[in-house]
C-alpha positions in Angstrom: 14.0 12.2 -48.0 15.4 10.1 -45.2 15.9 13.2 -43.0 12.3 14.3 -43.5 11.1 10.8 -42.5 13.1 10.8 -39.3 11.8 14.3 -38.4 8.3 13.1 -39.0 8.9 10.0 -36.8 10.2 12.2 -34.0 7.1 14.4 -34.2 4.7 11.4 -34.1 6.5 9.8 -31.1 6.4 13.1 -29.2 2.6 13.4 -29.8 2.1 9.8 -28.7 4.2 10.4 -25.5 2.2 13.6 -24.7 -1.1 11.7 -25.4 -0.1 8.9 -23.0 0.8 11.4 -20.3 -2.5 13.3 -20.6 -4.5 10.1 -20.5 -2.6 9.1 -17.4 -3.4 12.4 -15.8 -7.1 12.1 -16.5 -7.3 8.6 -15.1 -5.6 9.7 -11.9 -8.4 12.1 -11.0 -10.3 11.8 -7.8 -13.0 9.2 -7.1 -16.7 9.7 -6.9 -18.0 10.3 -3.4 -19.6 7.3 -1.8 -21.4 6.4 1.4 -20.6 3.8 4.1 -20.7 3.1 7.9 -22.9 1.4 10.5 -23.7 4.5 12.4 -23.8 7.5 10.1 -20.1 8.2 9.6 -18.1 10.4 7.2 -14.5 9.5 6.7 -11.7 11.7 5.4 -8.0 11.2 4.9 -5.5 13.0 7.1 -1.9 13.7 6.4 0.8 13.2 9.0 4.2 14.7 9.0 6.9 14.6 11.7 7.3 17.9 13.6 10.6 19.5 12.5 10.9 17.4 9.4 10.9 13.7 8.9 14.0 11.9 10.2 15.5 8.9 8.5 14.0 6.6 11.1 11.3 7.1 13.9 12.4 8.4 17.3 11.0 6.3 20.2 8.8 9.3 21.0 7.7 11.5 18.1 5.4 14.4 17.5 3.3 14.5 14.3 1.4 17.3 12.8 -1.9 15.9 11.5 -3.7 18.0 8.9 -6.7 17.7 6.6 -9.3 19.8 4.8 -13.1 19.7 4.1 -14.1 19.1 7.7 -17.2 20.7 9.3 -16.8 23.3 12.0 -18.0 22.7 15.5 -18.3 18.9 14.9 -16.3 16.3 16.9 -13.8 14.6 14.7 -12.4 11.2 15.8 -8.8 10.5 14.8 -8.3 7.0 13.5 -4.8 5.5 13.5 -4.2 2.4 11.2 -1.1 0.2 11.1 -0.6 -3.3 9.5 1.2 -6.0 11.6 4.7 -6.3 10.2 6.6 -9.6 9.7 9.1 -9.0 12.5 9.9 -11.1 15.5 8.2 -14.2 14.0 4.9 -12.3 13.4 2.8 -13.2 10.4 1.9 -10.0 8.6 -1.7 -9.0 8.6 -3.9 -6.3 7.1 -4.7 -3.0 8.8 -5.3 -2.8 12.6 -7.1 0.5 13.4 -8.1 2.3 16.6 -9.0 5.7 18.0 -6.9 4.8 21.1 -10.0 5.3 23.2 -12.1 2.3 24.1 -15.4 4.2 24.1 -14.7 5.8 20.8 -13.7 2.4 19.3 -17.0 0.9 20.3 -18.8 3.8 18.6 -16.9 3.7 15.4 -16.0 0.0 15.0 -18.5 -1.7 17.4 -15.7 -3.1 19.5 -12.6 -2.1 21.5 -9.5 -2.2 19.3 -7.1 -0.2 21.5 -4.9 -3.2 22.1 -4.5 -4.2 18.4 -1.7 -1.8 17.6 0.4 -2.5 20.7 3.1 -1.6 21.6 2.3 1.6 19.7 0.3 4.2 21.6 -0.6 7.8 20.8 -2.0 11.0 22.4 -4.6 13.2 20.7 -4.0 16.0 21.1 -0.4 15.7 22.4 -0.4 15.2 26.2 -3.9 13.9 26.4 -4.6 10.2 27.3 -6.8 8.5 26.3 -7.2 10.4 23.0 -10.0 12.8 22.7 -12.0 14.3 19.7 -10.7 17.3 17.9 -12.5 20.0 15.9 -11.8 21.9 12.7 -11.0 25.6 12.5 -12.8 26.8 9.4 -12.8 23.6 7.4 -9.3 22.5 8.4 -7.8 20.1 10.9 -4.3 21.0 12.1 -3.2 19.5 15.4 -0.2 17.9 17.0 -0.4 14.4 18.3 2.3 12.3 20.0 3.2 8.7 18.9 5.2 6.3 21.0 7.1 3.2 19.8 6.7 3.7 16.0 8.5 1.2 13.9 10.6 1.7 10.8 9.6 0.0 7.5 5.8 0.1 8.3 3.1 2.3 6.7 0.9 4.3 9.1 -2.3 5.9 8.0 -4.6 8.4 9.6 -8.3 9.2 9.1 -10.7 11.8 10.5 -14.2 10.5 11.1 -17.3 12.5 12.0 -20.5 10.8 13.3 -24.1 12.0 12.5 -22.7 14.9 10.5 -25.6 16.8 9.0 -25.5 17.3 5.2 -27.6 19.8 3.2 -29.3 18.1 0.2 -29.1 20.0 -3.0 -32.4 21.4 -4.2 -34.1 20.6 -0.9 -33.5 23.9 1.0 -32.6 23.1 4.6 -33.4 19.4 4.4 -30.9 17.5 6.5 -29.6 14.0 5.6 -27.5 11.8 7.9 -25.3 8.9 7.1 -23.4 9.8 3.9 -19.9 8.4 3.6 -17.5 10.1 1.2 -13.9 11.0 0.6 -13.2 14.6 -0.3 -9.7 14.0 -1.7 -8.1 12.6 -4.7 -7.0 9.2 -3.4 -3.4 9.9 -4.5 -3.4 12.4 -1.7 -4.3 9.8 0.9 -0.8 8.8 1.7 0.7 7.0 4.6 3.7 8.0 6.6 6.7 5.6 6.8 10.1 5.8 8.3 13.2 3.9 7.3 14.5 1.2 9.6 17.6 1.9 11.7 19.5 0.1 9.0 19.8 -3.0 6.8 22.4 -5.7 6.4 23.1 -6.7 2.8 25.5 -8.8 0.7 28.1 -6.5 -0.8 28.0 -8.4 -4.1 24.5 -9.7 -4.7 23.1 -6.5 -3.0 20.4 -8.6 -1.4 19.4 -8.2 2.2 20.7 -10.9 4.6 18.5 -12.6 7.1 19.8 -14.0 10.4 22.5 -11.5 11.2 22.8 -10.6 14.9 23.5 -6.8 15.1 24.6 -5.6 18.5 24.5 -1.9 19.7 27.6 -0.8 21.6 28.0 2.3 23.8 30.7 4.9 23.6 33.1 2.6 25.3 32.4 -0.1 22.8 30.6 -2.1 25.5 27.2 -3.7 25.3 24.6 -1.0 25.3 21.8 -1.5 27.9 18.9 0.7 28.7 15.2 0.3 29.5 13.1 -0.9 26.6 16.0 -1.5 24.3 16.1 -4.9 22.5 19.8 -5.7 22.0 21.0 -7.4 19.9 18.6 -7.5 17.0 18.4 -10.4 14.6 17.6 -9.4 11.0 14.5 -10.7 9.2 14.2 -11.4 5.5 14.6 -7.7 4.7 17.9 -7.5 6.5 16.5 -4.7 8.7 17.3 -3.9 12.3 15.9 -1.3 14.6 17.3 0.2 17.8 15.1 2.6 19.6 17.4 4.7 21.7 16.0 7.4 24.0 18.7 10.1 23.9 18.3 12.7 26.7 17.9 16.4 25.7 21.1 18.3 24.9 23.1 15.1 25.5 24.2 13.6 22.2 25.5 10.0 22.6 28.0 7.9 20.7 27.2 4.3 19.6 28.8 1.6 17.5 27.4 -1.3 15.6 28.8 -4.8 15.5 27.2 -7.4 13.1 27.7 -11.2 13.6 26.6 -13.4 10.8 25.0 -16.5 12.1 26.5 -19.9 11.1 27.6 -20.8 8.5 30.1 -17.9 8.7 30.5 -17.1 5.1 30.6 -13.2 5.2 33.0 -10.7 6.7 32.5 -7.2 8.1 35.4 -5.3 6.6 36.8 -1.8 6.3 37.2 -2.4 2.6 34.4 -4.6 1.4 34.2 -5.6 -2.3 31.2 -3.4 -2.8 29.3 -3.6 -6.0 29.0 -0.1 -7.6 25.2 -0.5 -7.9 24.8 -0.4 -4.1 23.7 3.2 -4.4 20.5 2.1 -6.1 19.2 0.6 -2.9 21.5 1.4 0.1 23.0 4.5 1.7 24.8 5.7 4.8 27.2 2.8 4.6 28.7 1.8 7.9 32.2 0.6 8.5 33.8 -1.1 11.5 34.5 1.1 14.6 32.9 4.1 13.0 31.2 6.2 15.7 27.5 7.0 15.3 26.8 10.3 17.1 23.0 10.4 17.8 21.5 13.7 18.9 18.1 14.0 20.6 15.2 13.8 18.1 17.5 13.0 15.2 18.0 9.3 14.9 20.7 8.0 12.6 20.5 5.4 9.8 23.2 3.0 8.7 23.3 0.2 6.1 25.9 -2.5 6.7 27.5 -4.5 3.8 28.9 -7.9 4.5 31.5 -9.3 2.0 31.1 -12.9 0.9 34.8 -13.0 -0.2 35.3 -16.1 -2.3 32.0 -17.7 -1.1 28.9 -17.5 -3.2 27.0 -14.3 -2.6 23.9 -14.6 -0.4 20.5 -14.8 -2.2 17.0 -15.4 -0.9 13.3 -15.4 -2.0 11.5 -12.1 -1.6 8.7 -11.8 1.0 5.9 -9.5 2.0 7.0 -7.7 5.2 3.7 -5.8 5.7 0.6 -5.1 3.6 -2.7 -3.3 3.8 -5.8 -2.4 1.8 -8.6 0.2 2.3 -11.5 1.3 0.1 -11.2 5.0 -0.6 -14.5 5.9 -2.2 -14.5 4.5 -5.8 -10.9 3.3 -5.4 -9.1 0.6 -3.4 -5.6 1.4 -2.1 -3.2 -1.5 -1.8 0.2 -0.9 -0.2 3.0 -2.7 1.5 6.6 -3.3 2.1 8.6 -6.2 0.5 11.9 -7.6 1.7 13.9 -6.9 -1.4 14.5 -3.4 -2.7 13.3 -2.4 -6.2 11.3 -5.7 -6.6 8.4 -5.9 -9.1 5.1 -6.4 -7.2 2.0 -7.7 -9.0 -1.6 -8.2 -8.0 -3.1 -11.3 -9.6 -6.4 -13.2 -9.2 -6.0 -16.1 -6.8 -8.1 -18.4 -9.0 -7.9 -16.9 -12.5 -4.1 -16.0 -12.1 -5.0 -12.9 -14.2 -2.6 -10.0 -13.5 -4.6 -6.9 -12.5 -1.7 -4.5 -11.7 2.0 -4.3 -11.2 4.4 -1.7 -9.8 8.0 -1.4 -8.7 8.9 -1.1 -5.0 11.2 1.7 -3.9 14.7 1.3 -2.5 13.3 0.4 0.9 10.7 -2.0 -0.5 7.7 0.2 -0.2 4.9 0.1 -2.9 1.4 1.5 -3.5 -1.3 0.6 -6.0 -4.6 2.4 -6.5 -7.3 0.5 -8.4 -10.8 1.6 -9.4 -13.4 -0.5 -7.7 -14.9 -1.4 -11.1 -11.6 -3.1 -12.0 -11.3 -5.1 -8.8 -12.7 -8.6 -9.1 -15.5 -9.4 -6.7 -15.4 -13.2 -7.0 -11.7 -13.9 -6.1 -9.1 -12.4 -3.8 -5.9 -10.8 -5.2 -2.5 -12.1 -4.2 0.8 -10.5 -4.4 3.7 -11.9 -6.5 7.1 -10.4 -5.8 9.6 -10.7 -8.7 13.1 -10.1 -7.4 15.2 -7.7 -9.4 18.9 -8.4 -9.7 20.2 -5.0 -8.6 23.8 -6.0 -9.4 23.0 -6.5 -13.0 21.0 -3.3 -13.6 22.6 -1.1 -16.2 22.1 2.5 -17.2 19.2 2.8 -19.7 20.6 2.7 -23.2 18.5 2.9 -26.4 19.1 -0.8 -26.9 18.1 -1.8 -23.4 15.0 0.4 -23.5 13.9 -1.1 -26.8 14.5 -4.6 -25.4 12.5 -3.8 -22.3 9.6 -2.4 -24.4 9.5 -5.5 -26.6 9.5 -7.8 -23.5 6.6 -5.8 -21.9 4.7 -6.1 -25.1 5.4 -9.8 -25.4 4.2 -10.4 -21.8 1.1 -8.3 -22.3 0.1 -10.1 -25.5 0.8 -13.5 -23.9 -1.0 -12.5 -20.7 1.9 -13.7 -18.6 4.8 -12.6 -16.5 8.3 -13.3 -17.7 9.6 -16.6 -16.5 11.7 -16.1 -13.3 13.9 -18.5 -11.4 11.9 -20.1 -8.6 14.0 -18.4 -5.8 13.4 -15.0 -7.4 9.6 -15.1 -7.0 7.9 -14.7 -3.6 4.9 -13.0 -2.0 1.5 -14.4 -1.3 -0.2 -11.6 0.7 -3.9 -12.0 0.0 -6.5 -9.3 -0.3 -10.1 -10.3 -0.2 -12.4 -7.9 -2.0 -13.8 -5.1 0.2 -17.3 -5.4 -1.3 -19.1 -2.1 -1.7 -22.5 -3.7 -1.8 -23.8 -7.1 -0.6 -26.8 -9.0 -2.0 -27.5 -12.7 -2.0 -28.5 -15.8 0.0 -27.1 -16.9 3.4 -25.9 -20.4 3.0 -24.4 -22.9 5.5 -21.2 -25.0 5.0 -23.2 -27.5 2.9 -24.5 -24.8 0.5 -28.0 -25.0 1.9 -30.0 -21.7 2.3 -30.4 -20.5 5.9 -33.9 -19.1 6.3 -34.3 -16.1 8.5 -30.5 -16.1 9.2 -28.8 -13.5 11.3 -26.2 -11.8 9.1 -23.2 -10.1 10.6 -20.5 -8.0 9.0 -17.3 -8.6 11.0 -14.1 -6.6 10.7 -11.1 -8.8 9.8 -9.0 -6.7 12.1 -10.9 -7.5 15.2 -13.7 -10.1 14.6 -16.0 -7.4 16.0 -19.5 -6.9 14.7 -19.7 -3.9 12.4 -23.2 -4.3 11.2 -26.0 -6.8 11.6 -29.2 -7.6 9.7 -31.7 -10.4 9.0 -32.3 -12.6 6.0 -35.9 -13.3 4.9 -37.7 -16.6 4.7 -35.7 -17.5 1.6 -32.4 -16.6 3.2 -32.1 -13.5 1.0 -30.7 -10.3 2.3 -29.2 -7.0 1.1 -26.6 -4.7 2.7 -26.4 -1.3 1.2 -23.1 0.6 0.7 -23.7 2.9 3.7 -23.6 0.0 6.1 -20.3 -1.5 5.0 -16.8 -0.8 6.2 -13.9 0.5 4.2 -11.5 -2.1 5.7 -11.4 -5.8 5.1 -14.3 -7.7 6.5 -16.1 -11.1 6.3 -19.7 -12.3 6.7 -21.0 -14.6 9.4 -24.4 -16.4 9.2 -26.3 -18.0 12.1 -29.6 -19.9 12.0 -32.5 -18.7 14.2 -31.7 -21.6 16.6 -28.0 -20.6 16.6 -27.0 -24.2 16.1 -24.1 -23.3 13.9 -22.2 -20.3 12.6 -21.0 -20.1 9.0 -18.1 -17.8 8.1 -17.8 -16.5 4.5 -14.9 -14.6 3.1 -16.4 -11.9 0.7 -15.0 -13.7 -2.3 -16.5 -17.0 -1.0 -19.9 -15.3 -0.6 -19.8 -14.1 -4.2 -18.8 -17.6 -5.5 -21.7 -19.2 -3.5 -24.1 -16.7 -5.1 -22.6 -16.7 -8.5 -25.8 -17.9 -10.2 -28.0 -15.2 -8.7 -25.5 -12.4 -9.3 -24.9 -13.4 -12.9 -28.6 -13.8 -13.7 -29.4 -10.3 -12.3 -26.2 -8.7 -13.6 -25.0 -7.6 -10.1 -21.4 -6.6 -9.4 -20.9 -6.3 -5.6 -17.5 -4.6 -5.9 -18.6 -1.9 -8.3 -22.1 -1.8 -6.6 -23.9 -2.0 -9.9 -27.1 -3.7 -11.0 -27.6 -4.0 -14.8 -24.8 -1.5 -15.1 -26.6 1.1 -12.9 -24.6 2.3 -9.9 -26.0 2.2 -6.4 -23.5 4.8 -5.3 -24.5 8.4 -5.5 -22.8 10.2 -8.3 -23.2 13.6 -6.7 -22.2 14.7 -3.2 -25.1 15.9 -0.9 -23.4 19.3 -0.6 -21.0 21.4 -2.6 -17.7 19.8 -1.9 -14.3 21.3 -2.7 -11.2 19.4 -3.5 -9.2 19.0 -0.2 -6.0 21.0 -0.2 -3.7 18.1 0.1 0.0 18.4 -0.7 1.0 16.1 -3.6 2.8 12.9 -2.6 6.6 13.0 -2.6 8.0 11.6 -5.9 9.1 8.4 -4.1 5.5 7.9 -2.8 3.7 8.3 -6.1 1.2 5.4 -6.3 0.8 3.1 -9.3 -2.7 3.7 -10.7 -4.1 0.5 -12.2 -5.6 0.9 -15.6 -2.7 3.0 -17.0 -0.8 -0.1 -18.3 -3.1 -0.4 -21.2 -2.3 3.1 -22.4 1.4 2.4 -22.1 1.1 -0.9 -24.0 -0.9 0.7 -26.8 1.7 3.4 -27.0 4.4 0.7 -27.2 2.5 -1.1 -30.0 2.1 2.2 -31.9 5.8 3.0 -31.5 6.9 -0.5 -32.7 4.5 -0.4 -35.7 5.8 3.1 -36.6 9.4 2.0 -36.3 8.7 -1.0 -38.5 7.0 1.1 -41.0 9.8 3.6 -41.0 12.3 0.8 -41.5 10.3 -0.5 -44.4 10.1 2.9 -46.0 13.9 3.5 -45.6 14.6 0.1 -47.0 12.3 0.8 -50.0 14.0 4.1 -50.6 17.5 2.5 -50.4 16.5 -0.2 -52.8 14.9 2.3 -55.2 18.0 4.4 -55.0 20.2 1.4 -55.7 18.1 0.4 -58.7 18.4 3.9 -60.1 22.2 3.8 -59.8 22.3 0.5 -61.7 20.2 2.0 -64.5 
């Protein structure tokens, strides 16, 4: 009897597991096509890969093959390069900065010149052409080589292809032409960024946490200070312990280098041939560097080294995790959030700034990278989302045993039911990157700083990345206005109102605008993030032509994004598993008692 019960339990658990995976697969399908843009623009994701295969870290000068599908033939395509500002050299991280690299093209696409916003990076489109020019598809595919200069490690770079005034045939209307549709023709999981590793990281050999404030010097083959044009030497590590040396190695002339780390006072750590290295270091670090070990760097193949420092009898180094870079973009019916955090394998959550409600969580990879995809109807329109980084103690991680897995499942269930994150020591929680909602639709009243309506106000949509005007309209006599989806950007923006006499300007973050118009939006059942009125979507559910799924390669396993909304299925599965386990235990106990009673009789 007991054996049959166990077999039944195994079958039930297998069915539940498969069911959860199938549900996950369904929820990960592509978004509905949508429209957006001030001048009629159609945006598509592009994939970028390093020519010859991706190296561990970016060379100072690197060629990238940029590809994409679903593009029209004989139409100019503008290549857009996007990069967040990283928290290095004292910089405060910011959301995406994007440009075509061409001032005239930027004014057409963004309404302002953004070519200087990604400095010191620069790029050539196609390779060898400056300033960048438009490209065209062969068939429906883009496949071109571009050149990128001064790429950084530990930063996500994204590429898009944009057509302007692309004619679209309307279904059922013969040859009728429509302009101004905005849509993505890929599953958003295929819209991935390219990111290289840093040159290396300095970390505590016992706590396995990155160490900030270490001066790392690059030495030449004679173990003397290396000096060359454009090289910043030494490098002082940030919160992520990372350092980057961009060495231009001449063709066919491999060079030898050495690294020498100096921990800044107080001097508590040693750089040793035989550090007391915690065995879990392989979970986050690799290519371990030891004193006086030569690094032979060949042209086009930059090397990577992680450096452990031993605390000896001193307390291991620990610090609070931090956002190193972050970005967000609206991809059709989805929003992609991604970034890099200072501490490897940290848990990253997105929570409402006001409600503190957790909307999504994921785990960063060994280099701190993370990605979350969230459907627009799950993104709150009345508050921004903030990151919370929960540091994971890598040194205490153990191999998953049945007992540890069950304990983890029970803790996840407890946290879900309680609606809270497990309590963490204060120094283990960091973050604070803030994502204002990228509203899909705007409707409401223009108000000044005092909350008074501004009649006949000029309303401007301004890009957060540049403060440039993306779109402009007028409010009516009551201060009311509407901005349809096709006139809104896919990147973070804010609203600016000015009275007819231009006496004052009022700036509203998108979440602030929603809060100021909460009464109107609630009364009319309007959701500006999902672009719905009384539950009816303002976004077309069908594309204006027969679209095919773009032939995008699947993301690498380490780049698989977390898709918000799947947590519920996991939790429900956990609940079912625990209930079944409890029921099975009860049945077994009943059988045992009954058997015992029979023996007594």
